[in-house]
C-alpha positions in Angstrom: 0.0 0.0 0.0 1.5 3.3 -1.0 1.1 6.3 1.3 1.3 10.0 0.6 4.0 11.7 2.6 3.4 14.4 5.2 -0.3 14.0 5.6 -1.7 13.9 9.1 -4.0 11.0 8.2 -2.4 9.2 5.3 -4.1 8.9 1.9 -3.3 6.0 -0.3 -3.3 6.4 -4.1 -4.0 3.3 -6.2 -3.9 3.5 -10.0 -5.3 0.9 -12.4 -3.9 1.3 -15.9 -6.2 0.1 -18.8 -5.8 0.4 -22.5 -8.3 2.3 -24.7 -7.2 1.3 -28.1 -3.6 2.0 -29.3 -2.2 -1.3 -28.1 -1.0 -2.6 -24.7 0.4 -0.2 -22.0 2.9 -0.9 -19.2 1.4 -1.3 -15.7 4.1 -0.1 -13.3 1.7 -0.3 -10.3 0.8 -4.0 -10.4 2.3 -4.4 -6.9 -0.1 -1.9 -5.3 -3.2 -2.8 -3.3 -6.2 -1.3 -5.1 -8.7 -2.4 -2.4 -10.9 0.6 -1.5 -13.3 -1.1 1.0 -14.1 0.9 4.1 -13.4 4.4 2.7 -14.0 7.3 5.0 -15.2 10.7 4.1 -18.4 12.1 2.7 -20.7 11.4 -0.2 -19.3 9.3 -3.1 -18.1 11.5 -5.9 -16.9 11.1 -9.5 -14.1 13.1 -11.2 -13.1 12.5 -14.8 -10.3 14.4 -16.4 -8.6 14.1 -19.8 -5.2 15.5 -20.6 -4.6 15.8 -24.4 -0.9 16.0 -25.2 1.3 16.0 -28.3 3.5 13.3 -26.7 2.3 9.8 -27.6 4.3 8.3 -24.7 2.9 10.5 -21.9 2.5 8.8 -18.5 4.2 5.6 -19.7 7.8 5.9 -18.7 9.3 4.2 -15.6 9.5 7.6 -13.8 6.0 8.8 -14.7 4.1 7.3 -11.8 6.7 8.2 -9.1 6.6 11.7 -10.5 2.9 11.8 -10.2 3.1 10.5 -6.7 5.5 13.3 -5.9 3.1 15.9 -7.3 0.1 14.5 -5.3 2.4 14.5 -2.3 3.1 18.2 -2.8 6.8 17.9 -3.9 7.8 21.1 -5.4 6.6 24.7 -4.9 4.0 24.4 -7.7 2.3 21.4 -6.2 2.8 22.3 -2.6 0.7 25.4 -3.1 -2.2 23.0 -3.8 -1.4 20.3 -1.3 -1.3 22.7 1.6 -5.1 23.2 1.3 -5.6 19.5 2.2 -6.0 20.0 5.9 -7.5 16.7 7.0 -8.6 13.3 5.7 -10.0 10.2 7.6 -7.4 7.7 8.5 -8.9 5.0 6.2 -9.3 7.3 3.2 -7.8 6.1 -0.1 -7.5 8.3 -3.2 -8.3 6.0 -6.1 -7.3 7.1 -9.6 -7.7 5.0 -12.7 -5.9 5.8 -15.9 -6.9 5.1 -19.4 -5.2 5.9 -22.7 -6.4 6.7 -26.3 -4.1 7.3 -29.3 -5.5 10.1 -31.3 -7.4 10.3 -33.5 -9.7 7.8 -31.9 -13.4 7.0 -32.8 -14.4 7.1 -29.1 -12.7 10.4 -28.4 -14.9 13.1 -30.1 -12.4 15.9 -30.9 -15.3 18.3 -31.7 -16.5 18.1 -28.1 -13.1 18.9 -26.8 -12.8 21.8 -29.2 -16.2 23.1 -27.9 -15.0 22.9 -24.3 -11.8 24.7 -25.3 -13.6 27.7 -26.8 -12.8 29.9 -23.8 -9.1 29.1 -23.9 -6.5 31.4 -25.5 -6.1 30.9 -29.3 -2.6 29.3 -28.9 -4.0 26.7 -26.5 -6.9 25.9 -28.8 -4.5 25.5 -31.7 -2.5 22.9 -29.7 -5.5 20.6 -29.9 -4.8 20.0 -33.5 -1.4 18.5 -32.6 -2.6 16.2 -29.8 -1.5 12.6 -30.2 -2.6 11.1 -27.0 -5.5 11.4 -24.5 -4.8 10.3 -20.9 -7.9 9.9 -18.8 -7.9 10.2 -15.0 -11.0 8.9 -13.2 -11.4 9.2 -9.4 -14.3 7.7 -7.5 -13.8 8.7 -3.9 -15.8 10.2 -1.0 -15.9 14.0 -0.8 -13.6 15.8 1.7 -13.9 19.1 3.5 -12.7 22.1 1.5 -13.1 20.1 -1.7 -9.7 18.5 -0.9 -10.7 15.4 -3.0 -10.8 17.6 -6.1 -7.4 19.1 -5.3 -5.8 15.7 -4.8 -7.2 14.1 -8.0 -6.7 17.3 -9.9 -3.0 17.2 -9.0 -2.6 13.9 -10.9 -4.0 15.4 -14.1 -1.9 18.6 -13.5 1.3 16.6 -13.3 0.6 15.1 -16.7 -0.3 18.4 -18.3 2.8 20.1 -16.9 5.3 17.4 -17.9 4.0 16.6 -21.3 2.6 19.9 -22.4 -1.1 19.0 -22.3 -4.4 20.7 -21.8 -6.7 19.6 -18.9 -10.3 18.8 -19.7 -12.8 18.4 -16.8 -15.2 15.9 -18.4 -17.7 16.1 -15.5 -18.0 19.9 -15.5 -17.3 20.2 -19.3 -14.5 22.8 -18.8 -11.1 23.1 -20.3 -8.0 24.5 -18.6 -4.4 25.3 -19.5 -2.0 23.7 -17.1 -1.2 27.1 -15.5 -4.9 28.0 -15.1 -5.6 24.6 -13.6 -2.8 25.0 -11.1 -4.0 28.5 -10.1 -7.6 27.2 -9.6 -6.5 24.3 -7.4 -4.1 26.5 -5.4 -6.7 29.1 -4.6 -8.1 29.3 -1.1 -11.5 28.2 -2.4 -12.5 26.7 -5.7 -14.1 29.3 -8.0 -17.9 29.4 -7.8 -19.3 28.3 -11.2 -15.9 27.0 -12.5 -16.7 23.4 -11.8 -20.2 23.1 -13.2 -22.9 24.7 -15.3 -26.6 24.8 -16.0 -27.3 24.5 -19.7 -30.3 24.7 -22.0 -30.7 23.0 -25.3 -33.5 22.3 -27.8 -35.6 19.3 -26.9 -38.3 18.5 -29.5 -40.8 21.3 -29.3 -39.5 22.4 -25.9 -36.3 22.9 -24.0 -33.9 20.6 -22.0 -32.5 22.1 -18.9 -29.5 20.2 -17.4 -26.6 20.5 -15.1 -22.9 19.4 -15.4 -20.4 19.1 -12.6 -22.5 18.1 -9.5 -21.0 14.6 -9.4 -17.6 16.0 -8.5 -19.1 17.0 -5.2 -21.1 13.9 -4.4 -24.4 15.3 -5.7 -26.6 14.1 -8.6 -26.8 16.1 -11.8 -30.3 17.3 -12.6 -32.4 17.8 -15.7 -35.9 18.8 -16.9 -37.0 17.5 -20.3 -39.4 19.0 -23.0 -40.1 22.2 -21.2 -42.6 24.5 -23.0 -41.4 28.1 -23.5 -44.2 29.3 -21.2 -42.8 27.1 -18.4 -39.1 27.8 -18.9 -38.7 30.3 -16.1 -40.5 28.0 -13.7 -38.3 25.1 -14.7 -35.2 27.1 -14.2 -36.4 28.1 -10.7 -37.1 24.4 -9.9 -33.6 23.3 -11.0 -32.0 26.1 -8.9 -34.1 25.1 -5.9 -33.1 21.4 -6.3 -29.5 22.4 -6.6 -29.7 24.3 -3.3 -31.6 21.4 -1.6 -29.0 18.9 -2.8 -26.3 20.8 -0.9 -28.1 20.2 2.3 -29.5 16.7 2.0 -29.2 13.8 -0.5 -31.8 13.7 -3.2 -33.0 10.4 -4.6 -35.3 9.0 -7.3 -38.8 8.5 -6.0 -38.8 11.6 -3.8 -40.3 15.0 -4.3 -39.3 18.6 -3.5 -41.1 21.8 -3.0 -39.9 24.5 -5.4 -41.2 27.9 -6.6 -42.7 26.0 -9.5 -44.6 23.8 -7.1 -44.0 20.2 -5.8 -41.7 18.5 -8.3 -41.1 14.7 -8.4 -37.7 13.2 -8.8 -36.9 10.2 -11.1 -34.0 8.7 -13.0 -32.8 10.6 -16.0 -33.9 9.5 -19.5 -30.6 10.3 -21.3 -28.2 12.4 -19.3 -26.0 14.5 -21.7 -22.6 13.7 -20.3 -19.4 11.5 -20.4 -19.8 9.7 -17.1 -22.2 7.3 -15.3 -22.8 9.1 -12.0 -26.2 9.7 -10.5 -28.6 11.9 -12.5 -32.2 12.9 -11.4 -34.9 14.1 -13.7 -37.4 16.7 -12.3 -41.0 16.5 -13.4 -43.0 19.8 -13.0 -46.5 19.7 -11.5 
């Protein structure tokens, strides 16, 4: 079992390497214990990052994993600025991160969606996507921690890869793109930026609108959606989603329940077709 250094209650990081096309990959962590039974902490969360890099050998050398361990452990000023915000974790807490690789172009890696997420980045960063040769995916399914420390710890793993191999960081849960420097500044801030790790979107849905959220899974909460909303009910539906978002920060929401909102009592059920990359919980709101 590997342990992170200099943490009051140690965190263990176990990585499972899997191949996503492009041939076999080395597994330098075969000796580690990946058992995550008995995790401490808060609600289960899901983080999913992709680092797109021009280096087709990123995260595959013998020193790649030890280097990532060092980053997560706060070795170096750049990473220590993030690690110092991790004040406490339960003694039985394990940070689990699974890695996957895709040689680019790849039919299961929709470059157009990455380009859409990168629209807010500087032109030079957007242009770098055209030269990307490899996508390295980082998935972390762990309980939440105070101060969003679980986001900082898993985010460090992706940051290390982006730093070392000149990549861009894509938060596939929140649908956001970051340069390595911007991601480092975000994780090193005293508090994560409100609105930077999620969104509420609206798209056409037949003759109505589809209101949905992205990013809630990072914090152990379900994403939400309302389907086929008539234009006349759009404001009421938005208010219902906002009320449900606030309620989910206080207590868990589950399918089969109901919730009072400014639009009236809404019922909660499983989502028909959540518009996202991951498989975390999603609840669909039905207006009265």
